[in-house]
C-alpha positions as CSV (number, residue, x, y, z in Angstrom):
1,M,17.4,-20.4,-4.4
2,E,19.5,-17.7,-4.3
3,F,21.9,-15.2,-6.3
4,Q,24.3,-14.1,-5.9
5,Y,24.7,-9.7,-6.3
6,Q,27.8,-7.6,-5.6
7,G,29.1,-9.7,-2.8
8,R,25.4,-10.2,-1.1
9,T,22.7,-13.0,-1.6
10,F,19.6,-12.8,-2.5
11,P,16.9,-15.5,-2.2
12,Y,14.3,-15.5,-4.2
13,I,10.5,-17.7,-5.0
14,I,9.8,-18.6,-8.3
15,T,5.2,-19.4,-9.3
16,R,5.0,-20.6,-12.6
17,K,1.8,-19.1,-14.0
18,Q,0.5,-18.5,-18.1
19,M,1.4,-15.3,-18.4
20,K,4.0,-13.5,-21.1
21,T,6.7,-11.6,-18.8
22,I,8.8,-12.4,-16.3
23,R,7.6,-10.0,-12.4
24,A,9.4,-9.5,-9.3
25,R,8.1,-8.7,-6.8
26,V,9.4,-7.6,-3.5
27,R,7.9,-7.7,0.1
28,E,8.1,-7.2,3.6
29,D,10.2,-10.6,4.2
30,G,12.5,-9.5,2.3
31,I,12.3,-12.3,-0.7
32,I,12.7,-11.3,-4.0
33,Y,8.9,-13.4,-5.3
34,I,8.9,-14.6,-9.0
35,S,6.0,-14.7,-11.2
36,A,7.6,-16.5,-14.6
37,P,6.0,-18.3,-18.0
38,H,5.4,-21.9,-17.9
39,A,8.5,-21.9,-20.9
40,A,10.8,-19.6,-19.5
41,S,13.5,-21.7,-17.7
42,D,15.6,-21.1,-14.3
43,D,18.7,-20.5,-16.2
44,Y,16.3,-17.1,-18.2
45,I,14.9,-16.1,-15.3
46,R,18.1,-15.9,-13.1
47,N,19.5,-13.6,-15.9
48,F,16.4,-11.4,-15.4
49,L,17.9,-10.6,-12.1
50,L,20.5,-10.1,-12.1
51,T,19.6,-7.5,-15.0
52,N,17.8,-5.6,-12.7
53,A,20.1,-6.6,-9.6
54,E,20.4,-2.9,-8.8
55,E,16.8,-2.6,-7.9
56,L,15.8,-5.4,-6.9
57,A,18.6,-4.6,-3.8
58,R,17.1,-1.4,-3.2
59,L,14.1,-2.4,-2.6
60,I,14.6,-5.5,-0.5
61,D,17.1,-2.6,1.6
62,S,13.6,-0.5,1.6
63,A,11.8,-4.1,2.8
64,A,14.8,-3.8,5.5
65,K,14.1,-0.3,6.7
66,R,10.6,-0.3,6.9
67,K,10.7,-3.6,9.1
68,A,13.0,-1.8,11.2
69,A,10.8,1.4,11.4
70,A,7.9,-1.5,12.6
71,P,6.4,-0.2,15.9
72,D,7.1,-2.5,18.2
73,Y,4.0,-0.7,21.1
74,T,5.4,-0.2,24.1
75,D,4.7,2.4,25.5
76,G,6.1,6.0,24.5
77,S,7.3,4.1,20.6
78,F,6.4,5.3,17.4
79,I,3.3,4.6,15.2
80,P,3.4,5.3,11.2
81,H,0.2,7.6,11.4
82,L,-1.0,9.1,7.5
83,G,2.4,10.0,7.2
84,D,3.2,11.1,10.5
85,R,4.3,9.5,13.9
86,I,1.9,8.8,17.1
87,P,3.8,8.6,20.2
88,L,1.4,5.8,22.8
89,R,0.3,6.7,25.1
90,H,0.0,3.1,28.0
91,H,-3.3,3.4,30.2
92,S,-3.3,0.4,32.9
93,S,-6.9,1.2,33.9
94,P,-9.8,0.4,31.6
95,C,-9.9,3.7,28.8
96,V,-11.6,4.9,25.4
97,T,-8.9,5.0,22.6
98,A,-8.0,8.4,21.9
99,L,-5.8,10.7,19.5
100,K,-4.7,12.9,22.0
101,Q,-2.6,16.0,21.6
102,D,-0.1,14.7,23.2
103,G,-0.1,10.7,21.7
104,L,-2.9,8.1,21.2
105,H,-4.5,6.7,24.5
106,V,-4.2,3.8,25.2
107,F,-5.7,0.5,27.8
108,A,-3.0,-1.6,27.6
109,R,-1.0,-3.8,30.2
110,N,1.4,-5.1,27.8
111,P,2.6,-4.3,24.2
112,Q,0.4,-6.7,23.0
113,E,-3.0,-5.1,24.1
114,A,-1.4,-1.9,23.0
115,Q,-0.9,-3.8,19.6
116,I,-4.8,-4.7,19.6
117,A,-6.4,-1.7,20.6
118,V,-4.6,0.2,18.0
119,R,-5.3,-2.0,15.8
120,Q,-8.6,-1.9,16.2
121,W,-8.9,1.8,16.6
122,E,-6.7,2.8,13.0
123,I,-10.0,-0.3,11.1
124,S,-11.7,2.3,13.4
125,Q,-10.1,5.2,11.7
126,C,-9.3,3.7,8.6
127,V,-12.9,2.5,7.7
128,E,-14.3,6.4,8.0
129,L,-12.0,8.0,6.1
130,Y,-12.2,5.5,2.7
131,R,-15.8,6.3,3.2
132,R,-15.0,9.6,2.8
133,I,-12.9,10.1,0.5
134,N,-14.9,7.1,-1.9
135,R,-17.8,9.8,-1.8
136,E,-16.0,13.2,-2.4
137,V,-14.0,11.6,-5.7
138,Y,-16.7,10.2,-7.4
139,E,-18.5,13.7,-6.5
140,H,-15.5,15.3,-8.4
141,F,-15.6,13.1,-10.9
142,R,-20.1,13.3,-11.9
143,K,-19.4,17.0,-11.2
144,K,-16.9,17.3,-13.9
145,G,-19.2,15.5,-16.0
146,F,-17.4,11.7,-15.7
147,D,-20.5,9.3,-15.3
148,V,-19.0,6.9,-12.7
149,P,-20.6,4.8,-10.7
150,L,-20.6,5.0,-6.7
151,A,-17.3,2.5,-5.5
152,H,-18.1,-0.3,-3.2
153,I,-15.3,-0.2,-0.8
154,Q,-13.0,-2.9,-0.4
155,I,-10.3,-2.9,2.7
156,K,-7.3,-5.6,1.9
157,E,-3.4,-5.2,3.3
158,M,-1.9,-5.6,0.1
159,T,1.6,-6.6,-0.6
160,S,1.9,-6.2,-4.8
161,R,-0.6,-2.5,-4.6
162,W,-2.4,0.1,-3.5
163,G,-5.2,-0.1,-5.0
164,S,-7.4,-2.2,-8.0
165,C,-10.6,-1.3,-10.2
166,T,-13.5,-3.9,-10.6
167,A,-15.2,-1.9,-13.2
168,K,-17.6,-4.1,-14.6
169,T,-18.9,-4.3,-10.6
170,G,-18.2,-1.3,-9.4
171,R,-15.7,-2.2,-6.5
172,I,-12.7,-0.9,-6.1
173,S,-9.8,-2.6,-3.4
174,M,-8.3,0.0,-1.1
175,N,-5.1,-0.9,0.7
176,F,-4.9,-0.8,4.1
177,R,-1.3,0.2,4.2
178,L,-1.9,3.1,2.9
179,M,-3.1,4.8,6.2
180,R,0.8,5.0,6.9
181,Y,1.0,7.2,4.5
182,P,0.0,10.9,4.3
183,V,-3.9,11.2,2.8
184,E,-2.6,13.1,-0.8
185,C,-1.5,9.9,-0.8
186,I,-4.5,8.2,-0.6
187,Y,-6.7,10.6,-2.5
188,G,-4.0,9.6,-5.5
189,V,-4.6,6.0,-4.9
190,F,-8.6,6.8,-5.1
191,Y,-8.8,8.9,-8.3
192,H,-6.2,6.2,-9.7
193,E,-8.6,3.9,-9.3
194,Y,-12.4,6.0,-10.3
195,S,-9.9,6.9,-13.4
196,H,-9.8,3.2,-14.7
197,F,-13.9,3.1,-14.3
198,L,-13.2,5.1,-17.5
199,H,-9.9,3.4,-18.9
200,Q,-9.1,-0.2,-18.1
201,D,-5.5,0.9,-18.5
202,H,-2.4,2.7,-18.6
203,S,-3.1,4.9,-21.6
204,A,-2.7,8.4,-23.0
205,A,-6.6,8.7,-22.4
206,F,-6.3,7.3,-18.7
207,Y,-3.3,9.7,-17.2
208,A,-5.2,12.7,-19.1
209,V,-8.2,12.1,-17.0
210,L,-6.2,11.6,-14.4
211,L,-4.6,14.3,-13.6
212,R,-7.5,16.4,-14.9
213,M,-9.0,15.4,-11.9
214,Y,-5.9,15.0,-9.6
215,P,-2.4,17.3,-11.2
216,E,-1.1,16.6,-7.7
217,Y,-0.9,12.6,-9.0
218,R,2.1,12.1,-10.0
219,K,4.0,13.9,-7.0
220,W,2.2,11.8,-4.3
221,D,2.9,8.1,-6.2
222,A,5.8,8.9,-6.5
223,L,6.2,9.0,-2.0
224,L,4.2,5.4,-2.9
225,K,7.4,3.9,-4.8
């Protein structure tokens, strides 16, 4: 399905669910994905889209820019990592993947092999970093007198959220894609999810805890948005 706004055509897909309000997400493919109550008519959904068209257009343009900036993994290209852009250095002879002053060195004879090597390196870096930050944030909460568990971390590639918390099981899911952003953003998501162990909502009490524990939260959250 499609709708028109300022001479542009925007595709969208509707999924009907047991819910009370409409939600819209723009994914990397530039399509608007609508979650809507079963009772919502097509005309009601189109009016919702037209009312929010300016913001949706901005999100679609942002998705297109991210896609255009995605690395092609050729020798000398750049990969995003912790808010920086790292040059990629191919080696035709076997070598250990290593980050040096002049870039990330990988054993690769073509971009496909480079992508695999970079992915493996990114995963190892992500696991190590998330484990360290998880322990650090947990200890900070405990030091301040908050009774929170040491979270069990799951790392996922999520399209609609940066993290999620299941307070009953002490589990936090973290988005792998956060590795593209400054480490302060990663801290912000960890502090956000740990605050949900104390308040399972986004009430004033929740934000009072979050901002006490991480005063710069809003600054780094704005970058993710």
